[in-house]
C-alpha positions in Angstrom: -16.3 -2.6 -27.1 -19.9 -1.8 -26.1 -20.8 -5.4 -25.1 -20.5 -6.6 -21.5 -19.4 -9.9 -22.9 -15.6 -9.7 -22.9 -13.7 -10.3 -26.1 -11.6 -13.0 -24.4 -14.6 -15.1 -23.2 -14.2 -18.7 -24.2 -17.5 -20.0 -22.8 -20.0 -20.8 -25.5 -22.8 -19.5 -23.3 -21.2 -16.1 -23.0 -23.7 -13.4 -23.4 -24.5 -10.0 -21.8 -27.0 -11.7 -19.6 -24.9 -14.7 -18.6 -21.9 -12.4 -17.7 -24.0 -10.0 -15.6 -21.5 -8.3 -13.3 -21.7 -9.0 -9.6 -22.4 -6.1 -7.4 -19.5 -4.5 -5.5 -21.1 -5.5 -2.2 -20.6 -9.2 -3.0 -17.2 -8.7 -4.5 -14.7 -7.5 -2.0 -13.5 -8.6 1.4 -11.5 -5.5 2.1 -13.1 -4.3 5.4 -12.2 -7.3 7.6 -13.2 -7.5 11.2 -10.2 -9.7 11.8 -7.0 -8.9 9.9 -6.0 -11.5 7.3 -2.4 -11.5 6.0 -3.6 -10.4 2.6 -6.5 -8.4 1.3 -8.7 -10.8 -0.7 -11.1 -10.5 -3.6 -14.0 -13.0 -3.9 -16.7 -13.7 -6.4 -19.7 -16.0 -6.4 -19.3 -19.4 -8.0 -19.6 -19.4 -11.8 -19.7 -15.7 -12.1 -17.6 -13.1 -13.8 -16.6 -10.3 -11.5 -15.3 -7.0 -12.9 -13.2 -4.8 -10.7 -10.8 -1.9 -10.7 -7.8 -2.1 -8.3 -4.6 -0.3 -7.7 -1.1 -1.3 -8.9 1.6 -1.9 -6.3 -0.8 -3.3 -3.7 -1.0 -7.1 -3.1 -4.3 -8.8 -3.7 -5.5 -12.4 -3.2 -8.0 -13.8 -5.8 -10.2 -16.4 -4.2 -11.1 -19.7 -5.9 -11.0 -22.1 -3.0 -10.5 -25.4 -4.9 -7.6 -27.6 -4.0 -7.3 -28.7 -7.6 -7.7 -25.3 -9.1 -6.3 -24.5 -12.5 -5.8 -20.9 -13.4 -5.6 -19.2 -16.8 -5.1 -15.6 -17.7 -5.5 -13.2 -20.6 -3.5 -10.0 -20.3 -4.6 -7.1 -22.5 -1.0 -6.5 -23.6 -0.5 -10.1 -24.7 -3.8 -10.7 -26.4 -3.7 -14.5 -25.9 -4.9 -17.0 -23.2 -2.2 -18.7 -21.2 -2.5 -21.5 -18.6 1.0 -21.2 -17.4 0.3 -18.7 -14.6 3.2 -20.0 -12.5 5.5 -18.4 -15.1 4.6 -15.0 -13.8 7.2 -14.1 -11.2 4.9 -12.0 -8.9 2.0 -14.6 -8.8 1.9 -17.4 -6.3 -0.6 -20.2 -5.9 -1.8 -21.0 -2.4 -2.5 -24.5 -1.1 -6.3 -23.6 -1.1 -6.2 -22.9 -4.9 -6.2 -19.1 -4.6 -3.6 -16.9 -6.3 -1.7 -14.1 -4.7 -0.6 -11.2 -7.0 2.2 -9.3 -5.3 2.9 -5.8 -6.4 0.6 -6.0 -9.4 1.4 -3.8 -12.4 -0.9 -1.9 -14.8 0.4 -4.3 -17.5 -1.3 -7.2 -15.7 -4.8 -5.8 -16.4 -6.9 -8.6 -17.9 -8.9 -11.7 -17.2 -8.1 -14.3 -14.6 -10.2 -17.5 -14.6 -10.2 -20.5 -12.3 -11.4 -24.0 -13.2 -11.5 -27.2 -11.2 -9.5 -30.3 -12.1 -12.3 -31.4 -14.4 -12.3 -28.2 -16.4 -15.5 -26.7 -14.8 -15.5 -23.0 -14.6 -15.5 -21.8 -11.0 -14.9 -18.1 -11.1 -13.6 -15.3 -13.4 -12.1 -12.0 -12.5 -11.8 -9.1 -15.0 -9.4 -6.7 -13.3 -8.1 -3.2 -14.2 -4.9 -2.6 -12.2 -4.9 1.2 -12.4 -1.6 3.0 -12.0 -1.1 4.0 -8.4 1.8 6.3 -9.3 -0.6 8.6 -11.0 -2.9 8.9 -8.0 -4.7 12.3 -7.6 -4.7 12.8 -3.8 -6.8 15.4 -2.0 -7.8 16.3 1.6 -11.3 17.7 2.2 -10.0 19.7 5.2 -7.8 21.7 2.8 -10.7 22.3 0.3 -8.7 20.4 -2.4 -10.8 19.4 -5.4 -11.2 16.0 -6.9 -10.9 15.5 -10.6 -13.8 16.7 -12.8 -15.6 14.6 -15.4 -14.4 14.8 -19.0 -15.5 13.4 -22.3 -13.5 11.1 -24.5 -14.4 10.8 -28.2 -14.1 7.3 -29.6 -16.8 7.5 -32.3 -19.4 8.6 -29.8 -19.4 10.6 -26.5 -17.8 8.7 -23.7 -17.7 10.1 -20.2 -14.7 9.7 -18.0 -15.5 9.9 -14.3 -14.4 8.7 -10.9 -16.4 5.9 -9.2 -15.8 6.3 -5.5 -15.5 3.4 -3.0 -17.2 3.7 0.4 -15.1 5.5 3.1 -12.8 3.2 5.1 -13.0 3.2 8.8 -11.4 6.0 10.8 -7.8 5.0 11.5 -8.1 5.9 15.2 -10.9 5.8 17.8 -11.5 8.0 20.8 -9.3 10.8 19.4 -9.0 12.7 16.1 -7.9 10.6 13.2 -8.3 10.4 9.4 -10.1 8.2 7.0 -9.7 7.7 3.3 -11.6 6.4 0.3 -10.4 5.3 -3.2 -11.8 6.4 -6.5 -11.3 4.6 -9.8 -11.3 5.8 -13.3 -14.4 4.7 -15.2 -15.7 5.3 -18.7 -19.4 5.3 -19.5 -20.8 5.1 -23.0 -24.4 6.2 -23.9 -26.9 3.4 -23.0 -24.1 1.2 -21.7 -22.9 0.2 -18.2 -19.8 2.0 -17.1 -16.6 0.0 -17.0 -13.1 0.6 -15.5 -11.1 2.7 -18.0 -8.6 0.3 -19.3 -11.1 -2.6 -19.5 -13.3 -0.3 -21.6 -10.6 0.9 -23.9 -9.0 -2.6 -24.2 -6.7 -2.3 -27.2 -8.0 1.1 -28.4 -5.1 3.6 -28.7 -6.5 6.4 -26.7 -5.3 8.3 -23.6 -6.3 11.2 -21.4 -4.6 12.8 -18.4 -8.0 12.4 -16.7 -7.6 8.7 -16.8 -6.2 8.2 -13.3 -7.3 6.9 -9.9 -7.9 9.1 -6.9 -7.4 9.0 -3.1 -9.4 11.3 -0.9 -8.8 11.9 2.9 -10.8 13.7 5.5 -10.6 14.2 9.3 -12.7 11.9 11.5 -13.3 11.1 15.2 -15.3 8.1 16.4 -15.9 6.5 19.8 -14.1 3.3 20.7 -16.4 0.3 20.9 -15.7 -2.5 23.4 -16.6 -5.1 20.8 -14.4 -3.4 18.2 -11.1 -5.3 18.4 -8.8 -6.0 15.5 -6.5 -8.9 16.7 -3.1 -9.3 15.0 -0.9 -12.3 15.8 2.3 -10.4 16.3 4.0 -7.0 16.8 7.3 -6.3 15.0 10.1 -4.5 16.9 12.8 -3.2 14.5 15.7 -0.8 14.6 16.9 1.7 12.0 19.8 4.1 11.6 20.2 7.5 10.0 23.7 8.7 9.1 25.6 10.7 6.5 25.2 7.9 4.0 21.5 7.2 4.7 19.9 10.6 5.1 16.5 9.1 5.1 15.0 5.6 5.7 11.8 3.9 4.5 9.8 2.1 7.2 7.2 -0.5 6.1 4.1 -1.3 8.2 3.3 -5.0 8.3 -0.2 -6.0 7.0 -0.6 -2.4 5.8 -2.4 -1.8 2.5 -4.1 1.0 0.7 -7.3 -0.9 1.2 -7.0 -0.7 5.0 -7.0 2.1 7.6 -3.4 2.9 8.6 -1.8 5.5 10.8 1.7 6.3 12.1 2.9 8.0 15.2 6.3 9.7 15.8 7.1 9.9 19.6 3.4 9.5 20.2 2.4 12.3 17.8 0.0 11.4 15.0 1.4 11.9 11.4 -1.4 13.1 9.2 -2.1 13.4 5.5 -3.4 16.9 6.2 0.0 18.1 7.5 1.8 16.5 4.6 -0.5 17.8 1.8 -0.6 21.3 3.3 3.2 21.5 3.3 3.5 21.9 7.1 5.5 18.8 7.8 8.7 17.8 5.9 10.1 15.5 8.6 8.3 12.5 7.2 6.6 11.4 3.9 3.6 9.0 3.8 3.7 7.1 0.5 0.3 7.7 -1.2 0.8 4.8 -3.7 0.2 2.3 -0.9 -2.0 4.4 1.4 0.8 5.2 3.8 2.0 1.6 4.3 5.5 3.0 3.8 6.9 6.0 5.6 10.0 7.9 4.7 11.7 9.5 7.7 14.5 12.0 8.0 15.2 12.2 11.7 15.4 9.7 14.6 12.3 9.1 16.7 10.3 6.2 18.0 7.9 5.4 15.2 4.8 3.2 15.6 2.4 2.0 12.9 -1.2 0.8 13.3 -3.5 -1.1 11.0 -7.2 -0.9 11.7 -6.3 0.6 15.1 -4.1 -2.4 16.0 -0.4 -1.9 16.8 1.6 -3.6 14.1 5.2 -2.4 14.6 7.5 -0.2 16.5 10.7 1.2 15.0 13.5 2.4 17.3 16.6 4.5 16.3 20.0 2.8 16.8 21.6 6.3 17.4 20.1 8.3 20.3 18.3 11.3 18.9 20.3 13.8 21.0 23.6 12.3 19.7 22.4 12.4 16.1 21.1 16.0 16.4 24.4 17.2 18.0 26.4 15.5 15.3 24.1 17.0 12.6 24.6 20.6 14.1 28.4 20.1 14.3 28.5 18.9 10.7 26.4 21.9 9.5 28.7 24.3 11.4 31.8 22.7 9.9 30.3 23.0 6.4 29.5 26.7 6.9 33.1 27.4 8.1 34.5 25.4 5.3 32.5 27.4 2.7 33.6 30.6 4.4 37.2 29.5 4.4 37.3 29.7 8.2 37.7 26.0 9.0 40.5 25.5 11.6 43.3 23.1 10.6 42.7 20.9 13.6 39.0 20.4 12.8 39.5 17.1 11.0 41.5 15.6 13.9 38.8 16.7 16.4 36.0 15.2 14.3 38.0 12.0 14.0 38.5 11.9 17.8 34.8 12.6 18.3 33.8 9.7 16.0 36.2 7.4 17.8 34.6 8.4 21.1 31.1 7.8 19.7 32.2 4.4 18.4 33.6 3.5 21.8 30.4 4.6 23.5 28.3 2.5 21.0 30.6 -0.5 21.6 30.2 -0.3 25.4 26.4 0.1 25.1 26.3 -2.9 22.7 28.3 -5.1 25.1 26.1 -4.0 28.0 23.1 -5.0 26.0 24.6 -8.4 25.2 25.4 -9.0 28.9 21.8 -8.1 29.9 20.3 -10.4 27.3 22.6 -13.2 28.5 21.2 -12.7 31.9 17.7 -12.9 30.4 17.8 -16.1 28.3 14.0 -16.0 27.7 14.5 -13.1 25.2 15.8 -14.1 21.8 17.9 -11.8 19.6 17.4 -11.8 15.9 19.4 -9.4 13.9 17.9 -5.9 14.4 14.3 -6.9 14.7 12.2 -8.9 17.2 8.9 -10.5 16.6 6.6 -10.5 19.6 3.9 -13.1 19.4 0.7 -12.2 21.2 
């Protein structure tokens, strides 16, 4: 467990020197000047690259060989397999890379790529740390990150957080926020630190300290004329809140925990600080994906941005004033019913109101269809429109 040469290395030349880990600066392509569809991980030819990542966040492993042949060795399986296509959440790209969608902690292990002649091209040793256990803090709220701890495995091992650099501010020219990720690492005396589950491998040991972290802080940076993040499309989509669906989850295209993201509701910024301080209960940013998903409880016009670029706009199907009036009426009816004061004709009036609302919605829908027929250049596709720039 103390050697840098992994137990699953099949290369006869495997040695601590030959498997020297590549520096983090050469490893990741996470801060992209132009948005790619997936966040990618790259490694120099013939090298073994070791990395901690987060579960639940898509990642593309580069190999860039049209005849690439991939093999994997998962910690939980303890055997090498070349049938990588049998894993339902892994796809091979035409360029020879593999895309791991929604990776799980159980997929921690070794991923190696060879060319069609069997020559080793690249190896990735990845610890997919459990994003559902994220310890999230905001520096503006004086919240503390996790402290170092010791873990006894025959010696004195130190559990600590290795922090990534801060991501870019999610807005420019006005107040915003930025975040950074921290991964669980274990360091043994006189040995190089390794991601927690790669260090432990099959050792049956666990500590509540063994979890990743997400830290957020306020930021404000000027806008630069050369700082443009071009996306190829903007998504326009509708949603509906009703008695059945009291909340709705919205997903930001191209969003990732590895990229700066921000949401606006009717032009107002939704911040981690408000959520973590308990001041805002109208929305919930999902920390496991860095806010790529947003849970909403009331109608508004929601917009999401990735690296300061507009990605999507979500419009309510029911006008907010109608939804709010209905919500107040339902609440009043519920209070009267609990107090035994509900009038007998209430059910009929509610039914008539619903019929009237349905009639108005139908008229509006027909009006919209007629307008679109008069404008044939605009295409309708279900409840969403993709606007290509």
